C-alpha positions as CSV (number, residue, x, y, z in Angstrom):
1,M,129.2,110.8,100.8
2,K,128.6,110.8,97.1
3,A,125.8,113.1,95.8
4,I,124.5,114.8,92.8
5,V,125.3,118.4,93.4
6,M,124.3,121.4,91.3
7,H,126.6,124.5,91.6
8,E,124.7,126.5,88.9
9,R,121.3,126.5,87.2
10,G,120.8,125.1,83.8
11,G,120.5,121.9,81.8
12,P,121.1,118.4,82.9
13,E,124.8,118.9,82.6
14,V,124.9,121.0,85.8
15,L,124.2,117.8,87.8
16,R,127.6,116.6,89.0
17,Y,128.4,113.4,90.8
18,E,130.9,114.3,93.5
19,D,131.8,114.2,97.1
20,F,129.7,116.2,99.6
21,P,129.8,116.4,103.4
22,T,127.6,113.7,105.0
23,P,125.0,115.5,107.1
24,E,124.7,114.9,110.9
25,P,121.3,114.6,112.5
26,G,120.5,117.2,115.2
27,P,117.8,117.0,117.9
28,D,114.6,115.2,116.7
29,E,116.3,114.5,113.3
30,V,117.2,111.2,111.5
31,L,120.0,110.4,109.1
32,V,118.7,108.1,106.4
33,R,120.8,105.9,104.1
34,V,119.1,106.5,100.8
35,R,118.4,103.3,98.9
36,A,116.2,104.9,96.1
37,S,115.2,108.4,95.1
38,G,112.4,109.2,92.7
39,L,112.5,111.8,89.9
40,N,109.8,114.5,89.6
41,H,109.2,117.5,87.4
42,L,109.8,119.7,90.3
43,D,113.4,118.5,90.3
44,V,113.7,119.8,86.7
45,F,112.1,123.2,87.5
46,T,114.5,123.6,90.5
47,R,117.5,122.6,88.4
48,R,116.6,125.2,85.8
49,G,115.6,127.9,88.3
50,E,112.1,128.1,86.8
51,Q,108.6,128.7,88.2
52,G,110.0,130.5,91.3
53,R,112.4,127.8,92.3
54,R,115.7,129.7,92.9
55,V,117.5,127.6,95.5
56,K,120.7,128.5,97.3
57,L,123.7,126.9,95.7
58,P,125.4,124.4,95.9
59,H,122.3,122.2,96.2
60,I,121.1,118.6,96.2
61,L,117.8,117.8,94.5
62,G,115.4,115.0,95.2
63,I,112.0,115.3,96.9
64,E,111.1,111.7,97.7
65,T,113.4,109.0,99.1
66,A,113.2,105.5,100.5
67,G,116.0,104.0,102.7
68,E,117.1,102.8,106.1
69,V,117.7,104.7,109.3
70,A,121.5,105.2,109.7
71,A,121.7,107.4,112.8
72,L,119.3,109.1,115.3
73,G,119.5,112.6,116.8
74,D,118.7,113.3,120.4
75,G,115.0,113.0,121.3
76,V,114.1,110.5,118.5
77,V,112.3,107.6,120.2
78,D,110.0,106.1,117.6
79,L,112.6,104.9,115.2
80,Q,115.7,102.6,115.4
81,V,118.8,102.2,113.3
82,G,118.0,99.9,110.5
83,D,114.3,100.7,110.2
84,R,113.0,100.9,106.6
85,V,111.5,104.4,106.0
86,I,110.1,106.6,103.3
87,S,109.9,110.3,103.1
88,G,107.5,112.7,101.4
89,P,108.3,116.2,100.2
90,G,107.3,118.3,103.2
91,I,108.7,119.7,106.4
92,W,106.1,121.7,108.4
93,C,105.9,123.6,111.6
94,G,103.4,121.4,113.5
95,R,102.0,124.5,115.3
96,C,99.9,126.5,112.9
97,E,96.2,126.2,112.4
98,M,96.6,124.1,109.2
99,C,99.0,121.7,110.8
100,R,96.8,121.2,113.8
101,A,93.9,120.4,111.4
102,G,95.9,117.8,109.6
103,E,96.4,119.9,106.5
104,E,100.2,119.9,106.7
105,N,100.5,120.7,103.0
106,M,99.0,124.1,103.7
107,C,101.4,125.0,106.5
108,V,102.5,128.7,106.3
109,E,106.1,127.7,107.2
110,R,106.2,124.7,104.8
111,L,109.5,123.7,103.3
112,I,110.0,121.4,100.4
113,V,112.7,118.7,100.6
114,G,115.0,118.9,97.6
115,V,114.0,122.6,97.1
116,D,114.3,124.5,100.4
117,V,116.6,121.9,101.9
118,H,119.0,119.3,100.5
119,G,117.2,116.3,99.0
120,G,117.7,112.7,98.2
121,Y,120.0,112.6,95.2
122,A,122.7,111.4,97.6
123,E,123.9,108.5,99.7
124,Y,122.4,110.1,102.9
125,I,119.7,112.6,103.7
126,K,118.9,114.3,107.0
127,L,115.2,114.8,107.9
128,P,113.0,115.5,110.9
129,A,111.7,112.3,112.4
130,Y,108.1,113.3,111.9
131,A,108.6,113.6,108.1
132,L,109.4,109.8,107.9
133,A,106.9,107.0,107.6
134,P,107.6,103.2,108.0
135,L,108.0,101.5,104.7
136,P,106.2,98.1,104.7
137,E,108.3,95.0,103.9
138,S,106.0,94.3,101.0
139,I,107.1,97.4,99.2
140,S,110.6,97.6,97.8
141,F,112.8,100.7,98.2
142,E,112.4,101.4,94.5
143,E,108.6,101.1,94.7
144,G,108.6,103.2,97.8
145,A,110.5,106.0,96.1
146,A,107.8,105.9,93.4
147,T,104.8,106.0,95.7
148,L,104.3,109.0,97.9
149,I,104.5,111.9,95.5
150,A,102.6,110.3,92.6
151,F,99.9,108.5,94.7
152,G,99.7,111.0,97.5
153,T,99.2,113.9,95.1
154,A,96.7,112.0,93.1
155,W,94.7,110.9,96.2
156,H,94.6,114.5,97.6
157,M,93.5,115.8,94.2
158,L,90.8,113.3,93.5
159,V,89.5,112.6,97.1
160,D,90.1,115.7,99.2
161,R,89.8,118.4,96.5
162,A,87.6,117.1,93.6
163,A,85.5,114.6,95.7
164,L,85.4,112.2,92.8
165,S,82.4,109.8,93.1
166,P,81.7,106.3,91.8
167,G,80.2,106.4,88.3
168,E,81.6,109.8,87.4
169,T,83.8,110.4,84.3
170,L,87.4,111.3,85.1
171,L,89.7,112.7,82.4
172,V,93.4,112.1,83.2
173,L,95.8,114.2,81.2
174,A,99.3,112.8,80.4
175,A,98.6,109.4,81.8
176,G,102.1,108.2,81.1
177,S,103.6,110.5,83.8
178,G,104.1,109.4,87.4
179,V,101.2,111.3,88.7
180,G,99.1,110.5,85.7
181,M,99.4,106.8,86.0
182,A,98.6,107.1,89.7
183,A,95.5,109.1,88.9
184,V,94.3,106.4,86.6
185,Q,94.6,103.8,89.3
186,V,93.1,106.0,92.1
187,G,90.2,106.9,89.9
188,K,89.5,103.3,89.0
189,Y,89.8,102.3,92.7
190,L,87.2,105.0,93.5
191,G,84.8,103.6,90.8
192,A,85.1,106.2,88.1
193,R,85.0,105.8,84.4
194,I,88.5,106.8,83.2
195,I,89.4,108.6,80.0
196,A,93.2,108.9,79.7
197,T,95.3,110.9,77.3
198,A,98.9,110.2,76.2
199,S,101.2,111.0,73.3
200,T,101.9,107.4,72.0
201,E,99.9,104.3,71.4
202,D,102.2,102.3,73.7
203,K,101.5,104.6,76.6
204,L,97.8,104.5,75.9
205,A,97.9,100.7,75.9
206,R,99.7,100.6,79.3
207,A,97.1,103.1,80.6
208,R,94.4,100.7,79.7
209,I,96.1,98.0,81.6
210,L,96.2,100.2,84.7
211,G,92.4,100.8,84.4
212,A,91.7,103.4,81.7
213,D,88.3,102.7,80.0
214,E,88.9,105.0,77.0
215,T,92.1,106.6,75.6
216,I,92.9,109.6,73.4
217,N,96.2,110.1,71.6
218,Y,96.8,113.9,72.0
219,A,99.6,113.9,69.5
220,Q,97.0,113.0,66.9
221,Q,94.1,114.9,68.4
222,R,95.5,118.2,69.9
223,R,92.0,119.5,70.6
224,F,91.1,116.6,72.8
225,A,87.9,118.3,74.1
226,R,86.1,117.1,70.9
227,A,87.1,113.5,71.5
228,V,86.0,113.7,75.1
229,R,82.6,115.1,74.1
230,K,82.2,112.3,71.6
231,L,83.1,109.6,74.2
232,T,80.6,111.1,76.7
233,D,77.7,111.7,74.3
234,G,78.3,115.5,74.5
235,R,78.2,115.6,78.3
236,G,81.9,116.2,79.1
237,A,84.0,115.0,82.0
238,D,82.8,115.4,85.6
239,V,86.4,115.7,86.8
240,V,89.5,116.8,84.9
241,F,92.9,115.8,86.3
242,E,95.1,118.6,85.0
243,H,98.9,118.9,85.6
244,V,100.2,119.8,82.1
245,G,99.5,123.6,82.1
246,T,99.4,126.0,79.1
247,D,99.3,123.5,76.3
248,T,96.1,121.7,77.6
249,W,94.4,124.3,79.9
250,R,91.9,125.7,77.3
251,D,90.6,122.3,76.3
252,S,90.6,121.1,79.9
253,V,88.2,123.8,81.0
254,T,86.1,123.4,77.8
255,T,85.8,119.6,78.5
256,L,84.1,120.0,81.8
257,A,80.5,118.8,82.2
258,I,77.9,120.9,83.9
259,G,78.9,121.1,87.5
260,G,82.3,119.6,86.7
261,R,85.5,120.2,88.6
262,L,89.0,120.7,87.3
263,V,91.8,120.0,89.7
264,T,95.4,120.9,88.9
265,C,98.7,120.2,90.6
266,G,101.2,121.3,88.0
267,S,102.2,123.4,85.0
268,T,104.8,121.4,83.1
269,T,104.2,123.3,79.8
270,G,103.7,126.8,81.3
271,R,102.1,128.7,84.2
272,W,99.4,130.6,82.2
273,G,96.3,129.3,80.6
274,E,93.5,130.8,78.6
275,T,90.1,130.2,80.2
276,D,86.7,130.5,78.5
277,L,84.8,132.4,81.2
278,W,81.5,131.7,79.5
279,S,82.1,128.0,79.7
280,L,83.2,128.3,83.3
281,F,80.1,130.2,84.7
282,A,77.5,128.8,82.3
283,K,78.4,125.2,83.4
284,Q,78.8,126.3,87.0
285,A,82.2,124.6,86.9
286,T,84.8,124.7,89.6
287,L,88.6,125.2,89.3
288,L,90.6,123.7,92.1
289,G,94.3,124.0,93.0
290,S,96.0,121.2,94.8
291,F,99.5,121.0,96.3
292,S,101.3,117.8,97.5
293,S,99.3,115.8,100.1
294,T,98.8,115.3,103.8
295,Q,100.2,112.7,106.2
296,A,96.8,111.1,106.3
297,N,97.0,110.8,102.5
298,F,100.4,109.2,102.8
299,R,99.2,106.6,105.3
300,T,96.2,105.7,103.0
301,V,98.2,105.2,99.8
302,L,101.0,103.3,101.6
303,Q,98.3,100.9,103.0
304,L,96.7,100.5,99.5
305,V,100.0,99.9,97.8
306,S,101.0,97.3,100.5
307,E,97.7,95.5,99.9
308,G,98.3,95.5,96.1
309,K,95.3,97.7,95.4
310,L,97.5,100.5,93.9
311,R,100.7,99.7,92.1
312,P,103.7,102.0,91.5
313,V,104.9,101.9,87.9
314,L,108.7,102.0,87.4
315,D,109.9,103.2,84.1
316,S,113.5,102.5,84.9
317,I,116.1,102.3,87.6
318,L,119.4,104.1,87.1
319,P,122.5,104.6,89.2
320,L,122.7,107.9,91.0
321,S,125.7,108.8,88.9
322,E,123.4,108.9,85.8
323,A,121.0,111.6,87.2
324,A,121.7,113.9,84.3
325,E,120.6,111.2,81.8
326,A,117.5,110.5,83.9
327,H,116.6,114.2,83.7
328,R,117.1,114.2,79.9
329,R,114.7,111.3,79.6
330,L,112.1,113.0,81.8
331,E,112.3,116.3,79.9
332,A,112.0,114.4,76.6
333,R,108.8,112.6,77.9
334,Q,110.4,109.3,77.2
335,V,109.0,107.7,80.3
336,F,105.9,105.8,81.5
337,G,105.7,105.9,85.3
338,K,108.7,106.9,87.5
339,I,112.4,106.9,87.0
340,V,114.2,106.0,90.2
341,L,117.9,106.6,91.1
342,Q,119.9,104.2,93.2
343,P,123.0,105.4,95.1
């Protein structure tokens, strides 16, 4: 098969389009013909070998894919060749306390597709049958590859972790990103007032189309906490949706209202952040970490997307052979929504 293979860590130039052995499904596994694969910042970190992502080489990136069942391993009974399927990022044990409780994203033996095992930057990918979900006919392969990571992550953050309620004010950082645009839509679906930040007026205009009530250009207002206080009559945000990291952390904490919750799933600009401890305890604020999402979250967002209540936003669709260019665009923050690769 053709695949994007990295033989070393580094810049986008290490992503090579070449022949690679087609995997064969073992017991309880499925071979999927990849029709679309979504890009994520985790792909960039893994390619660079940053933030603890030191994979065994050679390696194939890609943590979310959509495609068709091409072959079945022994023991697979719930799928048939030709079925349209979608995969999320996780492989879990199914035995531990967290898995039994439906918290698969907290499994102690959790593996990440595209990091711990080969991913979807290829014509085929091999996955456990349980890691696949049916892709509704109303959702294209390209939309499917732009759904589970962004919307699943946003749903887990805002519903399961931060418990966002109708009428609360939600601040979404970097609303032009895949997970940012998903957070705007999920927040609006839940009945929140949305304040969104982005680096260009075009991105802010598109965020308003998706449901943002107020917008802040952080390229012009680096200390966005002041703008948020002004927009909330000094109260601050009930929930801050943080995934940027070092560059925004200080203002994100400062922006919280009394009793506010900050939930974070990423650290694109760095892993360390300065925290005003007085602001934290005086406001009785809560800092929450969030990682990926659960199978229940997947089912929920797929249903809402199929009903048109949430909408994946595609920045661009590129051929698999142009994965390096796709990475350059993602690193340069030249995207709104998701870039998707097609084999």
